[in-house]
Biopython code that builds the backbone (N, CA, C, O; Angstrom):
import numpy as np
from Bio.PDB.StructureBuilder import StructureBuilder

atoms = [
    (1, "MET", "N", (-62.676, 37.133, 120.308)),
    (1, "MET", "CA", (-61.295, 37.278, 119.824)),
    (1, "MET", "C", (-61.088, 38.203, 118.501)),
    (1, "MET", "O", (-60.122, 38.922, 118.246)),
    (2, "ASN", "N", (-62.217, 37.993, 117.760)),
    (2, "ASN", "CA", (-62.241, 38.737, 116.513)),
    (2, "ASN", "C", (-62.475, 40.489, 116.866)),
    (2, "ASN", "O", (-62.206, 41.425, 116.113)),
    (3, "ASN", "N", (-63.065, 40.548, 118.268)),
    (3, "ASN", "CA", (-63.179, 41.912, 118.316)),
    (3, "ASN", "C", (-62.193, 42.458, 118.803)),
    (3, "ASN", "O", (-62.126, 43.685, 118.732)),
    (4, "ASP", "N", (-61.177, 41.734, 119.418)),
    (4, "ASP", "CA", (-59.873, 42.169, 119.702)),
    (4, "ASP", "C", (-58.967, 42.530, 118.805)),
    (4, "ASP", "O", (-58.096, 43.385, 118.965)),
    (5, "LYS", "N", (-59.264, 41.572, 117.400)),
    (5, "LYS", "CA", (-58.515, 42.188, 116.327)),
    (5, "LYS", "C", (-58.854, 43.426, 115.706)),
    (5, "LYS", "O", (-58.107, 44.361, 115.419)),
    (6, "ILE", "N", (-60.183, 43.294, 115.523)),
    (6, "ILE", "CA", (-60.808, 44.567, 115.101)),
    (6, "ILE", "C", (-60.369, 45.745, 115.887)),
    (6, "ILE", "O", (-60.061, 46.834, 115.401)),
    (7, "ASP", "N", (-60.366, 45.402, 117.263)),
    (7, "ASP", "CA", (-60.141, 46.749, 117.885)),
    (7, "ASP", "C", (-58.840, 47.091, 117.609)),
    (7, "ASP", "O", (-58.592, 48.269, 117.349)),
    (8, "LYS", "N", (-57.783, 46.096, 117.623)),
    (8, "LYS", "CA", (-56.248, 46.628, 117.324)),
    (8, "LYS", "C", (-55.853, 47.002, 116.231)),
    (8, "LYS", "O", (-54.679, 47.364, 116.151)),
    (9, "VAL", "N", (-56.718, 47.034, 115.028)),
    (9, "VAL", "CA", (-56.749, 47.264, 113.923)),
    (9, "VAL", "C", (-57.195, 48.748, 113.829)),
    (9, "VAL", "O", (-56.445, 49.687, 113.564)),
    (10, "LEU", "N", (-58.604, 48.826, 114.100)),
    (10, "LEU", "CA", (-59.075, 50.381, 114.462)),
    (10, "LEU", "C", (-58.144, 51.332, 115.050)),
    (10, "LEU", "O", (-57.999, 52.498, 114.682)),
    (11, "GLU", "N", (-57.458, 50.682, 116.091)),
    (11, "GLU", "CA", (-56.765, 51.533, 117.085)),
    (11, "GLU", "C", (-55.082, 52.051, 115.936)),
    (11, "GLU", "O", (-54.684, 53.215, 115.906)),
    (12, "LYS", "N", (-54.424, 50.964, 115.187)),
    (12, "LYS", "CA", (-53.711, 51.070, 114.502)),
    (12, "LYS", "C", (-53.997, 52.013, 113.337)),
    (12, "LYS", "O", (-53.032, 52.628, 112.882)),
    (13, "LEU", "N", (-55.110, 52.189, 112.838)),
    (13, "LEU", "CA", (-55.611, 52.892, 111.789)),
    (13, "LEU", "C", (-55.744, 54.470, 112.300)),
    (13, "LEU", "O", (-55.349, 55.434, 111.645)),
    (14, "ASP", "N", (-56.247, 54.521, 113.326)),
    (14, "ASP", "CA", (-56.480, 55.840, 114.269)),
    (14, "ASP", "C", (-55.155, 56.215, 114.416)),
    (14, "ASP", "O", (-54.863, 57.383, 114.159)),
    (15, "LYS", "N", (-54.113, 55.270, 114.863)),
    (15, "LYS", "CA", (-52.983, 56.212, 114.999)),
    (15, "LYS", "C", (-52.237, 56.507, 113.630)),
    (15, "LYS", "O", (-51.519, 57.503, 113.546)),
    (16, "ILE", "N", (-52.408, 55.630, 112.538)),
    (16, "ILE", "CA", (-51.879, 56.112, 111.113)),
    (16, "ILE", "C", (-52.845, 57.426, 110.681)),
    (16, "ILE", "O", (-52.324, 58.303, 109.994)),
    (17, "ASP", "N", (-54.032, 57.536, 111.023)),
    (17, "ASP", "CA", (-54.685, 58.746, 110.630)),
    (17, "ASP", "C", (-54.070, 60.097, 111.422)),
    (17, "ASP", "O", (-53.852, 61.165, 110.849)),
    (18, "GLU", "N", (-53.843, 59.853, 112.800)),
    (18, "GLU", "CA", (-53.043, 61.043, 113.531)),
    (18, "GLU", "C", (-52.015, 61.373, 112.582)),
    (18, "GLU", "O", (-51.825, 62.398, 111.928)),
    (19, "ARG", "N", (-51.345, 60.199, 112.654)),
    (19, "ARG", "CA", (-49.960, 60.816, 111.883)),
    (19, "ARG", "C", (-49.845, 61.478, 110.475)),
    (19, "ARG", "O", (-48.927, 62.238, 110.164)),
    (20, "VAL", "N", (-51.025, 61.057, 109.537)),
    (20, "VAL", "CA", (-51.204, 61.481, 108.422)),
    (20, "VAL", "C", (-51.577, 63.036, 108.388)),
    (20, "VAL", "O", (-51.170, 63.809, 107.519)),
    (21, "ASP", "N", (-52.507, 63.427, 109.585)),
    (21, "ASP", "CA", (-52.773, 64.880, 110.156)),
    (21, "ASP", "C", (-51.784, 65.519, 110.552)),
    (21, "ASP", "O", (-51.753, 66.727, 110.319)),
    (22, "ARG", "N", (-50.747, 64.916, 111.231)),
    (22, "ARG", "CA", (-49.872, 65.902, 111.602)),
    (22, "ARG", "C", (-48.816, 65.983, 110.116)),
    (22, "ARG", "O", (-47.921, 66.828, 110.109)),
    (23, "ILE", "N", (-48.947, 65.319, 109.248)),
    (23, "ILE", "CA", (-47.962, 65.262, 108.044)),
    (23, "ILE", "C", (-48.676, 66.437, 107.190)),
    (23, "ILE", "O", (-47.978, 67.237, 106.566)),
    (24, "ASP", "N", (-49.992, 66.512, 107.182)),
    (24, "ASP", "CA", (-50.675, 67.518, 106.505)),
    (24, "ASP", "C", (-50.356, 69.028, 107.390)),
    (24, "ASP", "O", (-50.055, 70.116, 106.899)),
    (25, "VAL", "N", (-50.502, 68.737, 108.575)),
    (25, "VAL", "CA", (-50.378, 70.277, 109.260)),
    (25, "VAL", "C", (-48.788, 70.777, 108.662)),
    (25, "VAL", "O", (-48.559, 71.880, 108.168)),
    (26, "THR", "N", (-47.852, 69.741, 108.835)),
    (26, "THR", "CA", (-46.240, 70.194, 108.737)),
    (26, "THR", "C", (-46.043, 70.473, 106.837)),
    (26, "THR", "O", (-45.172, 71.269, 106.489)),
    (27, "LEU", "N", (-46.747, 69.895, 105.947)),
    (27, "LEU", "CA", (-47.010, 70.183, 104.695)),
    (27, "LEU", "C", (-47.315, 71.641, 104.461)),
    (27, "LEU", "O", (-46.572, 72.406, 103.846)),
    (28, "GLY", "N", (-48.716, 72.028, 105.118)),
    (28, "GLY", "CA", (-48.887, 73.427, 105.397)),
    (28, "GLY", "C", (-48.018, 74.382, 105.877)),
    (28, "GLY", "O", (-47.798, 75.462, 105.327)),
    (29, "LYS", "N", (-47.619, 74.063, 106.704)),
    (29, "LYS", "CA", (-46.637, 75.280, 107.235)),
    (29, "LYS", "C", (-45.276, 75.298, 106.487)),
    (29, "LYS", "O", (-44.516, 76.233, 106.740)),
    (30, "GLN", "N", (-44.854, 74.247, 105.491)),
    (30, "GLN", "CA", (-43.586, 74.180, 104.467)),
    (30, "GLN", "C", (-44.235, 74.611, 103.478)),
    (30, "GLN", "O", (-43.518, 75.108, 102.609)),
    (31, "GLU", "N", (-45.532, 74.613, 103.236)),
    (31, "GLU", "CA", (-45.888, 75.537, 101.828)),
    (31, "GLU", "C", (-45.843, 76.613, 101.977)),
    (31, "GLU", "O", (-45.595, 77.203, 100.925)),
    (32, "VAL", "N", (-45.995, 77.397, 103.034)),
    (32, "VAL", "CA", (-46.443, 78.429, 103.316)),
    (32, "VAL", "C", (-44.823, 79.313, 103.686)),
    (32, "VAL", "O", (-44.535, 80.475, 103.401)),
    (33, "HIS", "N", (-44.139, 78.471, 104.268)),
    (33, "HIS", "CA", (-42.585, 79.240, 104.390)),
    (33, "HIS", "C", (-42.107, 78.944, 102.716)),
    (33, "HIS", "O", (-41.393, 79.814, 102.218)),
    (34, "LEU", "N", (-42.353, 78.158, 102.146)),
    (34, "LEU", "CA", (-41.865, 78.189, 100.658)),
    (34, "LEU", "C", (-42.038, 79.397, 99.913)),
    (34, "LEU", "O", (-41.155, 79.988, 99.290)),
    (35, "GLU", "N", (-43.441, 79.773, 100.039)),
    (35, "GLU", "CA", (-44.056, 81.070, 99.308)),
    (35, "GLU", "C", (-43.336, 82.118, 99.552)),
    (35, "GLU", "O", (-42.915, 82.931, 98.730)),
    (36, "GLU", "N", (-43.123, 82.100, 101.204)),
    (36, "GLU", "CA", (-42.171, 83.431, 101.617)),
    (36, "GLU", "C", (-40.799, 83.315, 100.845)),
    (36, "GLU", "O", (-40.391, 84.231, 100.131)),
    (37, "HIS", "N", (-40.203, 82.289, 101.008)),
    (37, "HIS", "CA", (-39.023, 82.223, 100.441)),
    (37, "HIS", "C", (-38.880, 82.626, 98.921)),
    (37, "HIS", "O", (-37.962, 83.261, 98.401)),
    (38, "ILE", "N", (-39.975, 82.119, 98.356)),
    (38, "ILE", "CA", (-39.905, 82.573, 96.779)),
    (38, "ILE", "C", (-39.957, 83.961, 96.866)),
    (38, "ILE", "O", (-39.128, 84.710, 96.348)),
    (39, "ARG", "N", (-40.858, 84.287, 97.472)),
    (39, "ARG", "CA", (-41.231, 86.066, 97.386)),
    (39, "ARG", "C", (-39.923, 87.111, 97.533)),
    (39, "ARG", "O", (-39.628, 88.194, 97.027)),
    (40, "ARG", "N", (-39.271, 86.155, 98.543)),
    (40, "ARG", "CA", (-37.882, 87.015, 98.997)),
    (40, "ARG", "C", (-37.034, 87.116, 97.846)),
    (40, "ARG", "O", (-36.569, 88.126, 97.319)),
    (41, "THR", "N", (-36.891, 85.755, 97.501)),
    (41, "THR", "CA", (-35.505, 85.520, 96.382)),
    (41, "THR", "C", (-36.011, 86.154, 95.368)),
    (41, "THR", "O", (-35.054, 86.689, 94.807)),
    (42, "ASN", "N", (-37.490, 86.531, 94.515)),
    (42, "ASN", "CA", (-37.838, 87.159, 93.425)),
    (42, "ASN", "C", (-37.533, 88.550, 93.737)),
    (42, "ASN", "O", (-36.993, 89.136, 92.799)),
    (43, "ILE", "N", (-37.764, 89.383, 94.997)),
    (43, "ILE", "CA", (-37.139, 90.536, 95.122)),
    (43, "ILE", "C", (-35.661, 90.795, 95.180)),
    (43, "ILE", "O", (-35.138, 91.785, 94.669)),
    (44, "LEU", "N", (-34.951, 89.763, 95.894)),
    (44, "LEU", "CA", (-33.618, 89.739, 95.686)),
    (44, "LEU", "C", (-33.014, 89.875, 94.006)),
    (44, "LEU", "O", (-32.297, 90.677, 93.408)),
    (45, "GLU", "N", (-33.716, 88.668, 93.671)),
    (45, "GLU", "CA", (-33.163, 88.892, 92.284)),
    (45, "GLU", "C", (-33.419, 90.003, 91.359)),
    (45, "GLU", "O", (-32.733, 90.265, 90.371)),
    (46, "GLY", "N", (-34.698, 90.775, 91.851)),
    (46, "GLY", "CA", (-34.807, 92.095, 91.123)),
    (46, "GLY", "C", (-33.771, 93.081, 91.391)),
    (46, "GLY", "O", (-33.322, 93.866, 90.557)),
    (47, "GLN", "N", (-33.360, 92.971, 92.825)),
    (47, "GLN", "CA", (-32.241, 94.017, 93.165)),
    (47, "GLN", "C", (-31.199, 93.837, 92.572)),
    (47, "GLN", "O", (-30.663, 94.779, 91.989)),
    (48, "ILE", "N", (-30.591, 92.436, 92.573)),
    (48, "ILE", "CA", (-29.590, 92.238, 91.835)),
    (48, "ILE", "C", (-29.426, 92.800, 90.254)),
    (48, "ILE", "O", (-28.359, 93.295, 89.891)),
    (49, "LYS", "N", (-30.266, 92.712, 89.593)),
    (49, "LYS", "CA", (-30.613, 92.977, 88.014)),
    (49, "LYS", "C", (-30.518, 94.429, 88.294)),
    (49, "LYS", "O", (-29.466, 94.858, 87.822)),
    (50, "GLU", "N", (-31.306, 95.470, 88.958)),
    (50, "GLU", "CA", (-31.019, 96.688, 89.246)),
    (50, "GLU", "C", (-29.546, 97.099, 89.603)),
    (50, "GLU", "O", (-29.162, 98.254, 89.422)),
    (51, "ASN", "N", (-28.892, 96.312, 90.013)),
    (51, "ASN", "CA", (-27.640, 96.785, 90.463)),
    (51, "ASN", "C", (-26.642, 96.518, 89.593)),
    (51, "ASN", "O", (-25.641, 97.233, 89.564)),
    (52, "GLU", "N", (-26.803, 95.410, 88.745)),
    (52, "GLU", "CA", (-25.988, 95.208, 87.525)),
    (52, "GLU", "C", (-26.315, 96.436, 86.367)),
    (52, "GLU", "O", (-25.257, 96.741, 85.818)),
    (53, "VAL", "N", (-27.366, 97.149, 85.891)),
    (53, "VAL", "CA", (-27.582, 97.918, 85.167)),
    (53, "VAL", "C", (-27.163, 99.164, 86.142)),
    (53, "VAL", "O", (-27.075, 100.191, 85.468)),
    (54, "ARG", "N", (-26.970, 99.312, 87.077)),
    (54, "ARG", "CA", (-26.525, 100.808, 87.749)),
    (54, "ARG", "C", (-25.302, 100.707, 87.458)),
    (54, "ARG", "O", (-24.737, 101.612, 86.843)),
    (55, "ALA", "N", (-24.492, 99.290, 87.947)),
    (55, "ALA", "CA", (-23.192, 99.272, 87.758)),
    (55, "ALA", "C", (-22.709, 99.364, 86.359)),
    (55, "ALA", "O", (-21.509, 99.534, 86.144)),
    (56, "GLU", "N", (-23.465, 99.276, 85.511)),
    (56, "GLU", "CA", (-22.786, 99.363, 83.998)),
    (56, "GLU", "C", (-22.906, 100.651, 83.854)),
    (56, "GLU", "O", (-21.976, 101.309, 83.388)),
    (57, "LYS", "N", (-24.314, 101.329, 84.309)),
    (57, "LYS", "CA", (-24.216, 102.864, 83.925)),
    (57, "LYS", "C", (-22.897, 103.607, 84.514)),
    (57, "LYS", "O", (-22.527, 104.633, 83.943)),
    (58, "ASP", "N", (-22.218, 103.153, 85.571)),
    (58, "ASP", "CA", (-21.730, 103.661, 86.480)),
    (58, "ASP", "C", (-19.990, 103.551, 85.882)),
    (58, "ASP", "O", (-19.029, 104.302, 86.044)),
    (59, "LEU", "N", (-20.117, 102.559, 85.322)),
    (59, "LEU", "CA", (-18.670, 102.245, 84.751)),
    (59, "LEU", "C", (-18.589, 102.403, 83.291)),
    (59, "LEU", "O", (-17.538, 102.218, 82.678)),
    (60, "ALA", "N", (-19.847, 102.794, 82.655)),
    (60, "ALA", "CA", (-19.746, 103.279, 81.068)),
    (60, "ALA", "C", (-18.340, 104.729, 80.986)),
    (60, "ALA", "O", (-17.414, 104.589, 80.187)),
    (61, "PRO", "N", (-18.412, 105.973, 81.889)),
    (61, "PRO", "CA", (-17.313, 106.828, 81.675)),
    (61, "PRO", "C", (-15.881, 106.064, 81.897)),
    (61, "PRO", "O", (-14.901, 106.348, 81.208)),
    (62, "ILE", "N", (-15.855, 105.093, 82.898)),
    (62, "ILE", "CA", (-14.594, 104.781, 83.267)),
    (62, "ILE", "C", (-14.209, 103.925, 82.108)),
    (62, "ILE", "O", (-13.035, 104.072, 81.767)),
    (63, "LYS", "N", (-14.949, 103.016, 81.378)),
    (63, "LYS", "CA", (-14.489, 102.273, 79.960)),
    (63, "LYS", "C", (-14.279, 103.417, 78.808)),
    (63, "LYS", "O", (-13.425, 103.415, 77.922)),
    (64, "LYS", "N", (-15.232, 104.338, 79.049)),
    (64, "LYS", "CA", (-14.586, 105.099, 77.764)),
    (64, "LYS", "C", (-13.288, 105.845, 78.196)),
    (64, "LYS", "O", (-12.326, 105.883, 77.428)),
    (65, "HIS", "N", (-13.257, 106.391, 79.319)),
    (65, "HIS", "CA", (-11.737, 106.433, 79.653)),
    (65, "HIS", "C", (-10.575, 105.762, 79.235)),
    (65, "HIS", "O", (-9.673, 106.221, 78.535)),
    (66, "VAL", "N", (-10.689, 104.401, 79.824)),
    (66, "VAL", "CA", (-9.801, 103.512, 79.528)),
    (66, "VAL", "C", (-9.588, 103.473, 78.163)),
    (66, "VAL", "O", (-8.437, 103.604, 77.747)),
    (67, "THR", "N", (-10.544, 103.308, 77.367)),
    (67, "THR", "CA", (-10.139, 103.236, 75.732)),
    (67, "THR", "C", (-9.657, 104.344, 75.109)),
    (67, "THR", "O", (-9.277, 104.178, 73.950)),
    (68, "LEU", "N", (-9.573, 105.475, 75.597)),
    (68, "LEU", "CA", (-8.818, 106.847, 75.226)),
    (68, "LEU", "C", (-7.562, 106.621, 75.757)),
    (68, "LEU", "O", (-6.529, 106.776, 75.106)),
    (69, "VAL", "N", (-7.608, 106.209, 77.080)),
    (69, "VAL", "CA", (-6.089, 106.517, 77.287)),
    (69, "VAL", "C", (-5.119, 104.903, 76.340)),
    (69, "VAL", "O", (-4.023, 104.912, 75.779)),
    (70, "ASN", "N", (-5.872, 104.021, 76.482)),
    (70, "ASN", "CA", (-5.087, 103.145, 75.513)),
    (70, "ASN", "C", (-4.984, 103.125, 74.186)),
    (70, "ASN", "O", (-4.305, 102.258, 73.637)),
    (71, "THR", "N", (-5.649, 104.088, 73.478)),
    (71, "THR", "CA", (-5.551, 105.035, 72.215)),
    (71, "THR", "C", (-4.491, 105.934, 72.206)),
    (71, "THR", "O", (-3.821, 106.096, 71.186)),
    (72, "VAL", "N", (-4.254, 106.577, 73.315)),
    (72, "VAL", "CA", (-3.404, 107.694, 73.459)),
    (72, "VAL", "C", (-2.117, 106.957, 73.613)),
    (72, "VAL", "O", (-1.148, 107.391, 72.990)),
    (73, "VAL", "N", (-1.944, 105.626, 74.555)),
    (73, "VAL", "CA", (-0.665, 105.073, 74.352)),
    (73, "VAL", "C", (-0.148, 104.490, 73.413)),
    (73, "VAL", "O", (1.073, 104.496, 73.256)),
    (74, "LYS", "N", (-1.275, 103.650, 72.315)),
    (74, "LYS", "CA", (-0.882, 102.949, 71.368)),
    (74, "LYS", "C", (-0.196, 104.024, 70.456)),
    (74, "LYS", "O", (0.913, 103.790, 69.974)),
    (75, "ILE", "N", (-1.065, 105.579, 70.144)),
    (75, "ILE", "CA", (-0.454, 106.478, 69.025)),
    (75, "ILE", "C", (0.978, 106.887, 69.943)),
    (75, "ILE", "O", (1.929, 107.321, 69.294)),
    (76, "LEU", "N", (1.073, 106.794, 70.927)),
    (76, "LEU", "CA", (2.517, 107.462, 71.678)),
    (76, "LEU", "C", (3.526, 106.407, 71.172)),
    (76, "LEU", "O", (4.487, 106.883, 70.568)),
    (77, "ILE", "N", (3.483, 104.866, 71.325)),
    (77, "ILE", "CA", (4.219, 104.145, 70.954)),
    (77, "ILE", "C", (4.477, 104.303, 69.404)),
    (77, "ILE", "O", (5.632, 104.519, 69.036)),
    (78, "PHE", "N", (3.394, 104.201, 68.420)),
    (78, "PHE", "CA", (3.796, 104.409, 67.249)),
    (78, "PHE", "C", (4.623, 105.664, 66.863)),
    (78, "PHE", "O", (5.427, 105.764, 65.936)),
    (79, "LEU", "N", (4.337, 106.386, 67.565)),
    (79, "LEU", "CA", (5.125, 107.807, 67.236)),
    (79, "LEU", "C", (6.558, 107.661, 67.759)),
    (79, "LEU", "O", (7.538, 108.068, 67.135)),
    (80, "GLY", "N", (6.607, 107.065, 68.922)),
    (80, "GLY", "CA", (8.191, 106.916, 69.298)),
    (80, "GLY", "C", (8.515, 105.854, 68.478)),
    (80, "GLY", "O", (9.740, 105.795, 68.368)),
    (81, "GLY", "N", (7.895, 104.904, 67.792)),
    (81, "GLY", "CA", (8.584, 103.977, 66.893)),
    (81, "GLY", "C", (9.067, 104.686, 65.621)),
    (81, "GLY", "O", (10.102, 104.408, 65.015)),
    (82, "LEU", "N", (8.065, 105.763, 65.253)),
    (82, "LEU", "CA", (8.685, 106.321, 64.028)),
    (82, "LEU", "C", (9.941, 107.307, 64.323)),
    (82, "LEU", "O", (10.784, 107.611, 63.479)),
    (83, "ALA", "N", (9.918, 107.718, 65.567)),
    (83, "ALA", "CA", (11.022, 108.624, 65.818)),
    (83, "ALA", "C", (12.105, 107.953, 65.789)),
    (83, "ALA", "O", (13.085, 108.355, 65.162)),
    (84, "GLY", "N", (12.092, 106.800, 66.480)),
    (84, "GLY", "CA", (13.605, 105.688, 66.401)),
    (84, "GLY", "C", (13.905, 105.641, 64.971)),
    (84, "GLY", "O", (14.951, 106.067, 64.482)),
    (85, "VAL", "N", (13.111, 105.199, 64.434)),
    (85, "VAL", "CA", (13.035, 104.967, 62.942)),
    (85, "VAL", "C", (13.521, 105.731, 62.419)),
    (85, "VAL", "O", (14.534, 105.390, 61.809)),
    (86, "ALA", "N", (13.098, 107.186, 62.348)),
    (86, "ALA", "CA", (13.620, 108.469, 61.776)),
    (86, "ALA", "C", (14.994, 108.850, 62.356)),
    (86, "ALA", "O", (15.691, 109.569, 61.640)),
    (87, "LEU", "N", (15.435, 108.509, 63.434)),
    (87, "LEU", "CA", (16.802, 108.814, 64.252)),
    (87, "LEU", "C", (17.626, 107.973, 63.458)),
    (87, "LEU", "O", (18.648, 108.464, 62.980)),
    (88, "THR", "N", (17.290, 106.559, 63.201)),
    (88, "THR", "CA", (18.268, 105.536, 62.936)),
    (88, "THR", "C", (18.703, 105.812, 61.320)),
    (88, "THR", "O", (19.829, 105.617, 60.864)),
    (89, "LEU", "N", (17.512, 106.323, 60.559)),
    (89, "LEU", "CA", (17.766, 106.593, 59.078)),
    (89, "LEU", "C", (18.755, 107.911, 59.221)),
    (89, "LEU", "O", (19.838, 108.004, 58.643)),
    (90, "LYS", "N", (18.396, 108.547, 59.778)),
    (90, "LYS", "CA", (19.074, 110.247, 59.890)),
    (90, "LYS", "C", (20.811, 109.824, 60.042)),
    (90, "LYS", "O", (21.704, 110.235, 59.301)),
    (91, "GLN", "N", (20.990, 108.749, 61.401)),
    (91, "GLN", "CA", (22.328, 108.406, 61.541)),
    (91, "GLN", "C", (23.022, 108.001, 60.279)),
    (91, "GLN", "O", (24.015, 108.499, 59.749)),
    (92, "LEU", "N", (22.080, 106.710, 59.818)),
    (92, "LEU", "CA", (22.541, 105.881, 58.828)),
    (92, "LEU", "C", (23.165, 106.745, 57.684)),
    (92, "LEU", "O", (24.183, 106.395, 57.087)),
    (93, "LEU", "N", (22.484, 107.894, 57.421)),
    (93, "LEU", "CA", (22.812, 108.953, 56.327)),
    (93, "LEU", "C", (23.664, 110.242, 56.349)),
    (93, "LEU", "O", (24.016, 111.031, 55.473)),
    (94, "GLU", "N", (23.834, 110.169, 57.495)),
    (94, "GLU", "CA", (24.987, 111.180, 57.788)),
    (94, "GLU", "C", (26.771, 110.288, 57.887)),
    (94, "GLU", "O", (27.782, 110.953, 58.112)),
]
sb = StructureBuilder()
sb.init_structure("model")
sb.init_model(0)
sb.init_chain("A")
sb.init_seg("    ")
for serial, (resi, resn, name, xyz) in enumerate(atoms, 1):
    if name == "N":
        sb.init_residue(resn, " ", resi, " ")
    sb.init_atom(name, np.array(xyz, "f"), 0.0, 1.0, " ", f" {name:<3s}", serial, name[0])
structure = sb.get_structure()
């Protein structure tokens, strides 16, 4: 009877050992997939940074143009205000 129990315990240990072996294989596959994922992620992050730098360079002339236009509009508004004040003073003095 002891032999039967020992055989059952050994059989269960063998099943556990097989499961652990399958887990090791799965873990190895997942590690390979993770390494590939990390490699692709690093490539994509580098491309994103390059695109951001390129976009900044491409937008620099547009930003300068917008600043220039805003400055011109402010000057025109200021001159318009001065012209309004001058006309008002002219009418008041007449």
